[in-house]
N, C-alpha and C positions, 0 to 999 in steps of 0.2 A: 481085779474091779470086779469087787462084789454088785450082785444082779439079782432082779424081783421078777418073778413071770409074774405079769396081769394083764388083761385085757388093754385095751385104745384106751376106754370108756373109763377103767379103774385107773388109767395113770393120769391121766385128764385131772380126773379128780382130786388126787392124789397132789398135784400140783398144783393146783390152784391155793388148796390147803397150805402151802410152805410159799405163798406169796407176801412180802409186806412191804409197805411203802415207809419211808424215810422224808422226814422234812424238817423244820425249825422247831415244828411243835412238837416233837419224836416217833415213837416207830409203832408201826399198828396195820392190821390184818390189813392187805389189799383188798381182795375180794370177797366179800361179806355174805353171797347168799347167791342163790340160782332160780331163777323164774322157771317154771314148764308148763306148758300140753303136750301130753304124750299123744305120740300118733306110733304105725306101728315101724315108721322109721327111726325113733329112737326109745322109746319104752322097753325096749331090750338090752339094749346098747345102755346109755347114759342113765336110762330108770334104775337098772339091775343095779349098778354102781353106786347110785344114791340110796336108795334104798338100805343095799347092805353098809354100807361105811360112808355118809357124806362127810365125816370130818367135823369141822366146825363150820361146814355151811349151813346155811338155813334155806330146805327147798319149799316154795312159795308154788300155789298152784294157780298159774294166771287163767283167765279165762277167756283172751282173744291175745292173741300173738302179739300184734300189734301194741295193744293198749299195756302189757306187761311189759316190753320195751319200751313204750315210753317211762314208763313205773321203775325202771331200771336206771335211765338216764334221770330220769329226775333225782334220785337217788342220790347220784354222783353230783348231778349239780348243785345240789344240796349240801353235800357233803367235799366243796370244791374243789370237785377230782380228784382228792385223797381217799375216798376207796369206791369200790363197784361193784355190780352187781354181773351175772351173766344170766344168759336165756339160751332155753335150749325148744326147740320145735320139732313136728316130726319131716316129712319130706314133701315137694310140692306147696300145695295149698299153706301149707300151714308155716311152711321157710320164709313164702313171698311174703304171706303178711307182716313180715317185719322190715321187709324193705323200706317201706315207710318211715319207722321209727331209725331204723339205719340212720336213712337220710337228715334225718331232725337231729341227728347227734355229731352227726358230721356236721353240718352246717353250723353246730351250735359250739363245736369241738369242744363237743363232752363223752369223756370216756365211756362204751358200752362193751360188753363180750358178746356176740352173738353165737349161738354154735348150732346152726342150721344141720339137720338132718339131709345125707345126700342117699342119691339110689346106689343101689349096689357096684363098688367097683371091681367087683367079677364078670360084673354084665352079665349073669349066668342066666337068670330070670327075669332078665331086659324083656317088653316094656313092662317093669313093674307096677304096682297099684301106683297112680298119683307121678307117674313118671311123666316129663314131656320128650319127645321125640324128637329129632330134629336132622333130617334125610344129608343134610350138609355134613354133618360132625355126631357123631357118640359120644364124643368126651364133653359136649353143651348139655349142661342140666341147669333146672331154676337158679341153682345157687348163682351161674356166674352171671346174673342181673346183680347181687351183691356188688361186684368189681367198681359198679359206678356210684356208688353211694357211700364208702367203706373207706377207711385212711390205710387198713391194712386186710387182705384178703386170702386163705389158703385153702387145699383142699389136702386133708390126709388123706390119702389113697392106700397107705402102708401102716402099719402099727408104729416105725421107728422115723415116719414123718412128725410124729406130730412132738419129738424133744423139740426141732426146729421151729414148726409153725408155732409153736406156743412162745417160745423166746421173744420171737420175734412180735408175736403178737405184744406180752409185755413192754417190750418196746418202746413198742408206738400207744399202747394205752398209758403209760405213764412220763409222755412227751409233752409240757406244755405249750409248746408252739405247733403240735401237729398232730394233738390226739382226735378222736372221735372215735366213728363205730371200726370194731376188727370184729369180720366175721373169720373163723377156721368151719371150714365144711366138713360134716365126718358122715360119711358113706355109712349105711347101716350094718352092713357086713361087717366092716373093720372096727368098728366102735365094740363087735364081742370078738375078735382075733385076738390073740393072746402075743405078749413077745416079753424078750427078756431085756429087761429097761436096767441099766445102772442105776446105782441109787446117787449116784452121784444129782443126777436131773430132779431127783426129788430133795433136795437139799432144802434148807432154809435159805428164802435168795430176797434182800434189803435193797429194793429198789429207790434209790435217793433220785429224789426231787430239789434238784438246787436249785438255788435263783443265780439266774445269770448276769453275771454282772456287766454294766457296760463300759464300752473302750472309751479310755480317756479322751480321745481326739476326739470324738462322738457327743458325748460332753463339752467340752469346750466351744465346740462347732454351735451348738445348740445354743448356748447359756450367751455366745456372741450373737447370733439371731434376735433371741430373746431380749437383750439390751438394747435392740435399735429400734425395739415396737412401742407402740404408746397402747393398744387395744387387743392385747391378746386374750384368747379363750380355751378353755378345755375342755375337752370331751371325754368324759370317763367312761370305759366301756367295761365287758366283763372283765376284762385282764385285771383292772384296780379289785374285785371283787377276791379273785382265785388266790392272788397274791398275797387279800390282806392287805391292800394297802394304804386302803380309808384315814385311817391315821396321820399319814404321810401325804396324803391327799390336801387334808383339811389344814393342815400345820404350812401349806405347799402357798397354798389361796391366801391366807392368812400374812404372813410373810412378807408375797410380793403385790398381796391385792390381786390377785387374776382368777376372775369369776371362774366356777367351773359346772357345767352341764352335764347331761347323764341320757347313757344309751337304754336301752331297755333291760340289757343283760348286767347295764352297770350302777344303776338303781337299789337303793337300799345302802351301797359302799358308806355313805356317809350321811346321817339323818337330813331328811327335806328342810330344814329350820335353820341350816346353817348359812349364814349371812351372806356367804358367797356362791351355797349353790341354786343354781338360777333352773333346776328340773330340767325335765325333759328338753330334748331338741330335736329340732327337723319333721317330716309328714306328722310325728304323733305328739309333737312336740309344743311347748305354750310360747306365748308372746314375748314375754321376756327375754325366755334363751335366743329364739330365731331374731327379736330386733338385734342383739348385740353381736350374732352370729354375721349379721348381713354385712355390719359394720367392722367386724371382727381385720385387723393386719398382721394377726397370728391365731392360726390355730393348734394349735397343741394337742395329739390323738394320744391317749395311756390308755393301752390293752383293748382298743376299737377295730372293727374290721369294716368303718366306715360305709355301712350297708346303705342301701339306694333311699331308706328313710330316713337315717342319720342325719343324711347329707339335701337332703330335699332334688334325689338324684342327680347331685352335685351339682345345683342351682343355686342354694343355702348361701354361698359364702359369694357376697356379690363387689366386693371391694377390690379397685383392680391391681390393689397393693399385696393381696393377700397372700400368706405363704404359712407352709406346714412342714411341722414337727413332730416326729409320732416313738412313742415309746412304747415298744411291742416285745415279746420274746421271741413273736415268729417275723424273723426276714421279709417271709410272702407279706403281710398282712404291712408292717415297718414300712412298706416303699412304696404303698399306694399314695395315689394324687400328688404323686412327681416329690415326696415328702423328704425333706432331710432325718435320715432312718436312723434312731439311736434301739440297737436291738437289742433287749435286756430283760428283767427282770421288773411290775412295776414301782415296787415298792424300794429296789438299789437303783434306777432310775431314777427318783424323786429325790432320793438321797444326796445322790453325787450329783445330779442337779441344784437342788437347794444350796448346796457348797460353795459349788462354783458360781452361780448368782449374787449371793451373798460376798463374796470377792470382789463381783463390779457395783455393788453395792444397787439392786435396781430395786427398782420399787414404780406400780405405776403411780401416775397420777391421781391426787385425789379426786378431779372433777368427773377422771374415769369412774372413782369407787362409788361416785355420790350417781353417777347413772347408774348402775349396778343394784344399787340398793334402792333407787327409784321406779328401777323400773321391773325390782322383785317384789316391791309391795301396791304396784299397779297390777300387775298377774295376782298377786293375791286377793285383789278386790274383785279380779274378773273373777277366780275361781270360788270367792263366798258367793258371788250371784250363781254359778252354774250350782253349786250346790242349794242353793236356796229358791229356784225357779218351779212352778208350777204351771198347770193347764189352766187356759181360763178359753173360751173361745175368742175373744175379742185379742189378749194378751199375748198369746202363746207365740215366742219367738226362740226359741234355740236355732242355731246356724243352722241346719238344713229342713227346717219348719217348711219352707216354702212349694216344696215337695212333694207335701202328703195333699196339695190339691182340699177337695172335698172331705178326705176319707177319715178324718180324727174322730167325728162321732162313731164311723163304721169298728173300728179299732177297740172307742174305749167301750161299746156298747159289746163286742166279741170277748174279746180282754178281759170285761170287768176291771178297770181300771185308768184312772187318769194319773196316774205316777208317772213322773221323767228319770232314767235314766240316769242324768248325772245327780239329780239329790239322792236317789237311790245307794250312789256309790259311797257319796259323800255318807250317810248316815250308815252304810255300814264298817267305813273307815273310823268313823266316834266310837263306836261300838262296841267295835270285837277288840280282843285283847291288844298292848300296843305289842308286845311280842309274837303277836302269832302271825305266821304264814300264810300271804296270799299267791293263788298261783292263779295264773290265766295264762293264753294263746293264741285267739285270734278273734276276729271278729272287729265289731267297733269296739269292743271291752278294752283292748291294750290301747288304745289314741286315750280313750277316757280315764284309763289309769294311770298313765304315764305324766299325763297333765295333769289330773285330779289326786292321785292318791300321796297322803303325807307317810312317811315313812319316820321315827324315832328312832326305831330300834335297828339295829345291821341286818343284813342276811335277813330281810325277812321277803322281800317283795321276788316274789319269782317265776317271771316271765321267760315263756319262750316264742323267741320273736325272731330269732335265725331262720325259721323254717315256715314262721305261722303256721303250725299244723292245728288244724280242726281236731278236736278229739284227744288234744294233749290233755287238758286240764283236771279232768278225774284221775285218772292215771299216774296225771304230775303229782296229784295232790297226794296219793297213796304214797311213790315216791318220797315224797317230803317226807311224808308222814314215818317213814320207814329210818329216816336219816335221824329225824328230830322228835324222839316219839313221844316228848314230855313237853312241846308246843303242841297250841288248836293251828291244825291249817284249812285253810279257806279254800275251795276250787271258785273262781266267779266264771261264769262259762254262760254262755248265750244258747238258744234253744236250738239251734241249728246245730253244734257242735254238742249238746246232748243228746240229740238224736243217731248224729254220725258215731259218738264211742263211749259207753260212761258202762262198758263191764268190769272196769275190775272195782269200783263202787261194790261187787259182790266179791271181790279179795278182800276189801277191808273189814268188812263186816265179820267173814269167816275169821280171820285175822285177826279181829277185833284192835283192830286202829282205828279211829274213829278220825274222820275226815268229815268237812261240814259246807254241801255244795249248795252253792249262791248261784240261782238261776235266773237270769233275767231271760225271759220271754218278749219279745216283742215282734211275737208272728211271723219269723223267719229271718233268710240271712240278709243283715240288716246292713249291714256296711255294703257290702255289693250292690243291692240294690240301692244305693245313694249313690255307688260309683254309675250305677247304669245313669241313673238320673242326672248327675253332674254333667256327665257327658253327652246329653240331649237325645239318650234315647228313651224309652216308657222302661215299665216293670216287663220282664218276662224270665220266668224261674226261678224267682229268688225270694217272692212271698210264699209262703204257707198255703195257698189259696184250692177250692176243690173246682175241678173241670167243670168251667162254663156251659151254657146251652150251646154257644160259639163255638167250643172244641177246643179253646183256649184254654190256660193256667189263671183263670181271671176271673174266676166265679168267687163265693162268699169265703172269706175267713175261716180259718179251720181253728177250733178250740180245743186246745187238747192239756191233758189235766196233766203233768207230769211227777206232783206227786204223788197222784194213784202209782206210776208205775213204779219209783222209787219206793212207796209202801210195800207194793206185793216183794220187793227183795229183801225187806226188812228193815228199813230204817225208818227210823223217826222225823216224820213229815211236817211240814206249813205250807197253807197257803195265804199268798198275801195281794192285796192291792192298795191297803193305805200305808203310810208311814207309821204307826201305829202299832200294825199289825205285824211292820219291820219290825221295830221294835221290839216287839214283845216273841218274837218268834227267834230273833237272834238272842236273847236274854235267855230264853229256854232250850235252843240248843247248845248254849254254854254249859249246861247243867247235867246233859247227856254224855251216856257212856258208850253208844255204840252211833255210829255215822248217822249224819241229819242230811235233810235235801230241802231249802226253802226255794220256794216256786215260787218267785215273786213277777207278775204281770207288768210290764212298760209298754209305754206308746211308744213305737216306731218313731225316728228321727228326732228322739229327745239327747243324743251322742253330742259330743263336742265335735269342732269341726272346724278345719283349717289353721288359720295362726298365723298365715303368712310362709309358709313354705311347698310348697309346689312338689307333685309326683308325676313321673315319666310314665304313660301308661299307653300302649298303641292306640292309636282314633282311627277309624274308617278315613281315608282319604278322599273315598266319593260318597256321596250323599244326597237327598234332594231333600232332608231336613235341614231347616235355618237353626235349629238349636246344635244337631252336629258340626254345624260350620262355624260354628261359634265357637264350638270345644276345641275345634283345629287348629283356629286363629291362636285359643291359647296356650295350645301344646307349644306350637310355632314362639309363641315371645316367652315360655319357658325354658323353651332351645334358647334361644339366642341369650340367657341369660346362663345358660350351666357351662362347666367345665367340659370339655372332649375326652378328657383321661385325665 
């Protein structure tokens, strides 16, 4: 057997260059590049290997380990999990910074390869700089923390262990049913140690992502159940997008007269204007989808994990006769809500179910279809109202405005604006190119966008809401731009998320990968401020206020110039406080060749809210406040309507 002597790091890079993915769309390289933040734990190992011979891997310089791993995740998500990036960080704090991103990728089932550096396998210099020591075990390092947030974890303590570790890593990264973050921990001494690797380890490997076919028995049972129902509804999740099953979903809905709704991950698999597309469902859903869900006698989940936001903490489906069918590549997710599980690829499952239902000559009644279209039209009128709503002293009434009390004038004065968030989003939606990618993640924006955003081109709505990770937005925009460089990409981000993590804006400038940041500044963590007040308490630690004379965080509202911060990096920036300024900024930003930031000041409490879905959150069971006791009662009533499992 022919062998090649090289270091562990060199062998790893050579191996990554020879991994390919085969789908029904063709064959392509799987690992496209590697994000790096170098330190003493990896610069002389992986760093030296990448300097000498990166092969086809593009090396990117990250600014923040969490940010670069978010960018890698977004790249894979926008690539429909068919291409990935790797990320390497130094030992200790560098590696630990990737933990949040690992959890984000795993929660969303997006493949990301993390290569955290580790302390010396030999232990000779222990405790090395940035090493955490445990008195009860010398074998534990910071990198053991990745076990809780990854789909696969390994530590390469000897050069020859790399082979088994990387083959297992590829197995998980290419598994549609159980993918997520993979962490292969690399002690810094082992990275530089040499070994004679068999040439066969570096052969071109083609990992076939095959569409899992449903079992005919499961299809027959599902078709029989659908055939008994009068008011079925579909929940379309991320699996529909990753399997490119939008065409099958549209046809299925049209042939059988079954409406479909969207999760955050499923949105833009089908254009929003489609007659049977009712849009977002659940806690961040709209009135049409939620009203229909409440009365549905059958829920068909396709490629969805049935999170609490999608199901209204299992309270959304109130018909006592409601039953569930799932089409999912994952047996774990297919079994949720005590459903009839059909374990399969979304496209293959829809094709098979279509044939079975055609044999049974199933179609929903015209009365139900009329109800669907009426609810869709009713919601469109409400969406139009939200898009046009403006601030007036007497007539201002977005759904949560009542919590403002007498603060509106203060907000307007400090922010220098009376723009409402819903109107701003509507203008952005109308003004940017139809094929532009919009990226979001946390705060009040995901709810507003799932309800209000109209997608006319597929795969343009890029929302991270499995982990709802603040700080994903700008790094995610960079990853999406790397995946689809010919499209305009817009990160819609709140001021709270921008403060938390925007470092990869600099990477976008360095790489000349233009992203557009639309920052909606409402003076705080507005979403959680709403949550506080809706459940009977006051505002604490969620608005951006100076500490007051009473020692509490209730002083004057802070005025922050976010455009100035981005301008300092070299981005083109705009300051917006009117609709006219917003439209002009969007138009001018489209002409720019480098990254832009539009700093839009909006009034707090001017987002969408409610529409019939309940969310189960912890409420204090002991309180001397009447408003908190009222929140307790609402929780009790919500639990009465919720399924227990």
